[in-house]
N, C-alpha and C positions, 0 to 999 in steps of 0.2 A: 449616649442616647438618653433622652428624657422620657419619663414614664408618667402615667396618670392612672388614677383609680377608675375602674370600669363601673360607671353608675354608682350605686350605693353599696358595692361589694368591696371585698378586700383584694380583688384581682387587679394586678397592675399590668397595664399594657403599654407598649411603646407608643409614643405620640405619632410615630409613622407606622402605617399599616401597608403590607404588601397586598395589592389587589391581584387576584389570580386568574382574571379573565383571559390572559394571554397564555395560560398553561393548558395543554391538552393535545389530543390527537388531531393532527393536521386534517383540514378539510371538513371538520365537523361544525365549525362556527365561523372562524375568520382565517384569512390567508396568512395572517401574521402570528398564528399560534406557534408556541415553542414546544419542542418535544420533551420527553421525560428527562433526558440527560441535561438539557439546558435548564429545565425547571429545577433540577437538583442543584445546579450551579448557582442559580439565582437565590434559591432558598438558603444555601450554605452562606453565600455572601451576606444576605440579610441577617442571618443569625450572627455572623461575625461582627456585624455593625451594631448588634444589640437589639435588633428588631425581633419582637416576639408575637406579633399580631398579624394574622393572615386572613384575608377575606376571599371566599369562593362561593360557588353555588352549583347545585346539581345540574343546572341548565348550561353551564359553561362547558362547551365542547362535549356535549352529551354525557356529562359526568366525569370525563377523564381528567378535568382540572382537579377535582377533589381526589381522585385516585393518585395522580402524579404528586400532588402536594402531600398526601398522606404518606406515600412511600418515601419521599424526600425527607420529611420530618422524622419518620421512624428511623432512618439511617443516620440522622445527624443530631438529634436532640431528644432529651427525655420528654415524654408527652406532657408532663406537668409543668414544663417550662414555657409552653406556648399557648396562645389563645387563637382558636379558629372560629371565625364568624362565617356562617353559611346561610344561604337562602335556599328556597326550593321552588320549583315550578309545579303547579298543580296540573295533573293530567285531566283533561276535560271530562272524561267519563267518571272520574273520582272526585270532582270538584268539592273541596272542603271536607273530604272524608279522611279519616285517620290513616287508612292504608296508603293513600297518596303521599301523605307527609312522611310516613315511615319509609316508603319506597324511595 
């Protein structure tokens, strides 16, 4: 696996990143969402290939993508060995408020 520095930091990420939109509870976003067991299999395979970079969002499958990814990583790798990129969806009533971002 090839790696690159993340921006101007000393953090090295794999040049391939696993997009996690397909992870999560069925019926919450897409018909092709994979369950928690399949998520863990995919994450383990990615780690075996040397991938250390995962991208998710709280809006993917109502947040279950982040939950499934977190549990799969916790079972299979030390947290300091991976980089997780995440995005968030602002809740309309909290638009651009700190509590929406924290939530």
